[in-house]
C-alpha positions as a printed NumPy array, in Angstrom:
array([[-32.348,  -6.513,   3.835],
       [-29.607,  -4.503,   5.551],
       [-27.8  ,  -2.086,   3.238],
       [-24.132,  -3.017,   3.213],
       [-21.703,  -0.069,   3.204],
       [-19.093,  -1.709,   0.998],
       [-17.152,   1.559,   0.878],
       [-16.986,   4.87 ,   2.67 ],
       [-15.016,   7.917,   1.544],
       [-13.673,  11.122,   3.03 ],
       [-12.441,  14.222,   1.23 ],
       [ -8.837,  14.875,   2.284],
       [ -7.927,  17.725,  -0.097],
       [ -9.112,  19.426,  -3.267],
       [-10.4  ,  16.653,  -5.538],
       [ -8.819,  13.984,  -3.335],
       [-10.595,  11.218,  -1.416],
       [ -9.646,   8.501,   1.035],
       [-11.645,   5.281,   0.519],
       [-11.98 ,   2.232,   2.765],
       [-14.321,  -0.707,   3.264],
       [-17.247,   0.29 ,   5.463],
       [-18.53 ,  -3.129,   6.558],
       [-15.337,  -4.747,   7.844],
       [-13.846,  -4.745,  11.323],
       [-10.226,  -4.566,  12.335],
       [ -7.244,  -3.173,  10.454],
       [ -8.145,  -0.707,   7.687],
       [ -6.641,  -0.801,   4.231],
       [ -6.917,   2.47 ,   2.318],
       [ -7.285,   3.519,  -1.312],
       [ -7.291,   7.054,  -2.708],
       [ -9.105,   8.684,  -5.615],
       [ -7.54 ,  11.825,  -7.086],
       [ -9.724,  13.675,  -9.578],
       [ -8.277,  15.576, -12.535],
       [ -9.81 ,  17.52 , -15.403],
       [ -9.047,  14.679, -17.866],
       [ -9.277,  11.566, -15.71 ],
       [ -9.221,  10.357, -12.117],
       [ -6.409,   8.265, -10.637],
       [ -7.309,   5.479,  -8.204],
       [ -4.314,   4.701,  -6.016],
       [ -4.562,   1.08 ,  -4.827],
       [ -7.759,  -0.961,  -4.792],
       [ -7.748,  -2.601,  -1.339],
       [ -9.075,  -6.134,  -0.87 ],
       [-11.669,  -6.753,  -3.549],
       [-14.538,  -6.692,  -1.037],
       [-17.089,  -4.788,  -3.135],
       [-17.14 ,  -3.283,  -6.622],
       [-14.72 ,  -0.389,  -6.228],
       [-15.095,   0.552,  -9.899],
       [-18.808,   1.17 ,  -9.411],
       [-18.158,   3.106,  -6.204],
       [-15.666,   5.401,  -7.931],
       [-18.418,   6.287, -10.416],
       [-20.308,   7.864,  -7.515],
       [-17.36 ,  10.209,  -6.897],
       [-16.418,  11.176, -10.474],
       [-17.782,  11.115, -13.999],
       [-14.265,  11.084, -15.478],
       [-12.487,   7.921, -16.678],
       [-10.677,   6.153, -13.848],
       [ -7.139,   4.786, -14.153],
       [ -5.76 ,   2.412, -11.522],
       [ -2.227,   2.525, -10.157],
       [ -0.868,   0.22 ,  -7.468],
       [  1.853,   1.236,  -5.041],
       [  2.98 ,  -2.394,  -4.841],
       [  1.686,  -5.894,  -5.536],
       [  0.497,  -7.165,  -2.148],
       [ -3.044,  -8.523,  -2.094],
       [ -4.471,  -5.913,   0.306],
       [ -3.603,  -3.224,  -2.255],
       [ -4.504,  -4.983,  -5.529],
       [ -7.553,  -7.104,  -4.646],
       [ -9.996,  -4.695,  -6.287],
       [ -8.028,  -4.535,  -9.546],
       [-10.193,  -7.285, -10.979],
       [-13.211,  -4.974, -11.208],
       [-11.198,  -2.936, -13.748],
       [ -9.839,  -3.71 , -17.216],
       [ -6.278,  -2.523, -16.58 ],
       [ -3.838,  -1.204, -14.016],
       [ -0.472,   0.534, -13.814],
       [  2.054,  -1.412, -11.757],
       [  5.664,  -0.842, -10.684],
       [  7.671,  -2.857, -13.198],
       [  9.562,  -4.787, -10.523],
       [  6.326,  -5.975,  -8.87 ],
       [  4.463,  -7.219, -11.949],
       [  5.672, -10.79 , -11.453],
       [  4.211, -10.817,  -7.941],
       [  0.905,  -9.478,  -9.21 ],
       [  0.797, -12.325, -11.72 ],
       [  1.248, -14.784,  -8.859],
       [ -2.018, -13.508,  -7.346],
       [ -4.057, -14.964, -10.195],
       [ -5.927, -17.999,  -8.879],
       [ -8.311, -16.728,  -6.187],
       [-11.922, -17.501,  -7.044],
       [-14.929, -15.273,  -6.518],
       [-15.947, -17.67 ,  -3.748],
       [-12.547, -17.334,  -2.031],
       [-12.835, -13.549,  -1.92 ],
       [-16.455, -13.678,  -0.736],
       [-15.513, -16.002,   2.125],
       [-12.649, -13.694,   3.131],
       [-15.086, -10.77 ,   3.133],
       [-17.52 , -12.647,   5.39 ],
       [-14.726, -13.498,   7.8  ],
       [-13.712,  -9.815,   7.922],
       [-17.24 ,  -8.39 ,   8.213],
       [-18.752,  -6.855,  11.312],
       [-21.252,  -9.187,  12.965],
       [-24.284,  -7.33 ,  11.631],
       [-23.178,  -7.9  ,   8.025],
       [-21.857, -11.486,   8.107],
       [-25.19 , -13.128,   7.316],
       [-26.471, -10.562,   4.826],
       [-23.535, -10.61 ,   2.418],
       [-24.474, -12.202,  -0.891],
       [-22.19 , -13.728,  -3.508],
       [-23.059, -11.254,  -6.265],
       [-21.447,  -8.755,  -8.641],
       [-19.683,  -7.083,  -5.721],
       [-17.166,  -9.92 ,  -5.82 ],
       [-14.913, -10.841,  -8.734],
       [-12.513, -13.732,  -8.995],
       [ -8.992, -13.069, -10.196],
       [ -8.383, -13.09 , -13.943],
       [ -5.817, -11.67 , -16.356],
       [ -6.077,  -7.922, -16.954],
       [ -3.887,  -5.472, -18.847],
       [ -0.88 ,  -4.355, -16.799],
       [  1.103,  -1.282, -17.84 ],
       [  4.577,  -1.015, -16.25 ],
       [  5.623,   2.177, -14.499],
       [  8.938,   3.18 , -12.995],
       [ 10.712,   5.917, -11.092],
       [ 10.192,   9.36 , -12.598],
       [  7.053,   8.507, -14.564],
       [  4.241,  11.064, -14.334],
       [  0.455,  10.766, -14.388],
       [ -0.859,  13.917, -16.1  ],
       [ -4.475,  14.231, -14.986],
       [ -4.938,  17.518, -16.862],
       [ -4.909,  20.047, -14.052],
       [ -2.434,  18.174, -11.857],
       [  0.586,  15.95 , -12.343],
       [  1.446,  13.089, -10.015],
       [  5.015,  11.8  , -10.018],
       [  6.179,   8.248,  -9.33 ],
       [  9.115,   7.849,  -6.916],
       [ 10.62 ,   4.404,  -6.332],
       [ 11.14 ,   3.44 ,  -2.677],
       [ 11.961,  -0.26 ,  -2.864],
       [ 12.125,  -2.168,   0.399],
       [  8.752,  -3.563,   1.419],
       [  8.686,  -5.009,  -2.098],
       [ 11.31 ,  -4.453,  -4.799],
       [  9.006,  -2.201,  -6.807],
       [  7.308,  -0.223,  -4.033],
       [  6.553,   3.346,  -5.068],
       [  5.088,   6.537,  -3.666],
       [  3.155,   9.11 ,  -5.706],
       [  3.609,  12.84 ,  -5.132],
       [  0.821,  15.314,  -5.882],
       [  2.391,  18.78 ,  -5.815],
       [ -1.019,  20.459,  -6.133],
       [ -2.147,  19.252,  -2.708],
       [  1.323,  18.596,  -1.201],
       [  0.356,  14.98 ,  -0.536],
       [  2.535,  11.897,  -0.918],
       [  0.518,   8.711,  -1.43 ],
       [  2.944,   6.315,   0.185],
       [  1.47 ,   2.803,   0.112],
       [  3.459,   0.685,   2.587],
       [  6.797,   2.343,   1.889],
       [  7.252,   4.074,   5.272],
       [  4.859,   3.724,   8.204],
       [  4.434,   2.526,  11.77 ],
       [  4.697,  -1.133,  10.791],
       [  6.901,  -1.28 ,   7.699],
       [  7.428,  -4.936,   6.817],
       [ 10.847,  -5.658,   5.301],
       [ 10.599,  -9.331,   6.266],
       [  9.346, -11.018,   3.096],
       [ 11.371, -13.192,   0.744],
       [ 11.085, -10.5  ,  -1.917],
       [ 11.776,  -7.557,   0.399],
       [ 15.047,  -5.766,  -0.3  ],
       [ 17.952,  -5.848,   2.169],
       [ 17.638,  -3.242,   4.911],
       [ 20.762,  -1.42 ,   3.704],
       [ 19.166,  -0.911,   0.263],
       [ 15.878,   0.194,   1.842],
       [ 17.826,   2.735,   3.902],
       [ 19.369,   4.26 ,   0.78 ],
       [ 15.917,   4.454,  -0.826],
       [ 14.516,   6.224,   2.248],
       [ 17.372,   8.731,   2.08 ],
       [ 16.481,   9.408,  -1.553],
       [ 12.787,   9.815,  -0.641],
       [ 13.895,  12.429,   1.892],
       [ 15.209,  14.563,  -0.994],
       [ 11.614,  14.879,  -2.249],
       [ 10.151,  15.76 ,   1.167],
       [ 10.093,  19.531,   0.526],
       [  7.282,  18.844,  -1.963],
       [  4.771,  17.344,   0.47 ],
       [  3.469,  17.752,   3.996],
       [  1.456,  14.579,   4.537],
       [  1.957,  10.914,   3.691],
       [ -1.319,   9.151,   3.049],
       [ -0.401,   5.482,   3.236],
       [ -2.062,   2.148,   2.67 ],
       [ -2.96 ,   1.742,   6.351],
       [ -1.817,   4.849,   8.224],
       [ -1.409,   8.598,   7.76 ],
       [  1.616,  10.553,   8.937],
       [  3.314,  13.866,   8.354],
       [  6.502,  13.785,   6.311],
       [  8.783,  13.776,   9.366],
       [  8.232,  10.025,   9.704],
       [ 10.816,   9.646,   6.923],
       [ 13.453,  10.947,   9.353],
       [ 12.373,   8.338,  11.91 ],
       [ 12.581,   5.682,   9.211],
       [ 16.109,   6.708,   8.258],
       [ 17.179,   6.764,  11.908],
       [ 15.667,   3.346,  12.635],
       [ 16.961,   1.629,   9.489],
       [ 20.403,   3.114,  10.166],
       [ 20.386,   1.495,  13.603],
       [ 19.51 ,  -1.862,  12.059],
       [ 22.408,  -1.614,   9.605],
       [ 24.752,  -0.558,  12.414],
       [ 23.547,  -3.404,  14.64 ],
       [ 22.379,  -1.053,  17.415],
       [ 18.608,  -1.559,  17.121],
       [ 16.479,  -3.381,  19.711],
       [ 16.41 ,  -6.668,  17.719],
       [ 13.067,  -7.792,  19.133],
       [ 12.459, -11.32 ,  17.861],
       [  9.005, -12.611,  16.98 ],
       [  7.288, -14.815,  14.43 ],
       [  6.625, -13.011,  11.155],
       [  3.629, -13.183,   8.847],
       [  5.081, -16.115,   6.889],
       [  6.04 , -18.051,  10.035],
       [  9.736, -17.214,   9.983],
       [ 11.597, -15.662,  12.895],
       [ 12.035, -11.956,  12.205],
       [ 13.128,  -8.939,  14.247],
       [ 11.485,  -5.618,  14.97 ],
       [ 13.912,  -2.738,  15.076],
       [ 12.246,  -0.961,  18.004],
       [ 10.596,  -2.385,  21.101],
       [  6.796,  -2.205,  21.042],
       [  4.366,  -1.189,  23.749],
       [  3.044,  -4.001,  25.946],
       [ -0.14 ,  -4.198,  23.842],
       [  1.936,  -4.714,  20.707],
       [  0.866,  -1.408,  19.168],
       [  3.238,   1.496,  18.739],
       [  6.793,   1.938,  19.935],
       [  7.66 ,   1.877,  23.615],
       [  9.791,   5.014,  23.188],
       [  6.884,   7.006,  21.745],
       [  8.26 ,   7.313,  18.214],
       [  6.092,   6.295,  15.269],
       [  8.133,   4.435,  12.646],
       [  8.904,   0.771,  13.18 ],
       [ 10.037,  -1.989,  10.87 ],
       [ 10.346,  -5.76 ,  10.777],
       [ 13.235,  -7.404,   8.966],
       [ 14.906, -10.728,   8.257],
       [ 18.083, -10.714,  10.381],
       [ 19.913, -12.688,   7.655],
       [ 19.23 ,  -9.976,   5.051],
       [ 20.382,  -6.715,   6.629],
       [ 22.99 ,  -5.977,   3.984],
       [ 23.186,  -7.045,   0.374],
       [ 23.127,  -5.898,  -3.216],
       [ 20.241,  -4.829,  -5.41 ],
       [ 21.155,  -5.412,  -9.033],
       [ 17.611,  -4.651, -10.273],
       [ 17.982,  -7.473, -12.761],
       [ 15.292, -10.03 , -13.468],
       [ 15.945, -13.759, -13.249],
       [ 13.443, -15.421, -15.553]])
């Protein structure tokens, strides 16, 4: 039987690892394990294709705590191999809505994503877990994970989702940024914040930028200067001077991209890195941060 590389990892800094699925093809989703003297912090859990809990045990003998940068499936799918997670308080309701996928559903998604040589050798076994209730501990802006020999601070950057966060590790000068600011920042969902609010949150993130050099995100890695591109691009959207490139979004609605893409659909035509999609009916608006229950 072919050995299936459910996960591969790469050391990115002292006690810090980038983790991704090793048997899938196409767009990568990334998780990160940061080791401390008291415990290790797993930042996001990708898609649930493989037992990420067991894999983390090959990288550390310390207890592992899970924190999610936001509640989209490609960042929380592996949560169900753990007993608990820490979640931005404003995204907990969306995490709860994920309950309902069976072990078989996740296995089938893994097969569809697998490279050809692995499609027929995947087995529905303990590497796959259906969704089920787990303990969820709320976190918010300013909270700190004290790993013993390093402290990692939570900074709220709502936009992609209301509760989206980044996590700053001063020891390694790394910002673990989830989907908060990257080359394809999606502000198009029903629960995304208005672009004007996202812009203000990016400006606040900029005030922390002296503390990190690199932004290790959920799909891409950039240096911290991409925040400036994000601020510039979101500002153009709010001012109405962006490229307004219409296309069909992930949910089937007509959305706009702020900057024109290359002919192959990847990257910006002007050579810059940050781009964003948005709902043209939700460029400005308020963010009361109140729950409607």
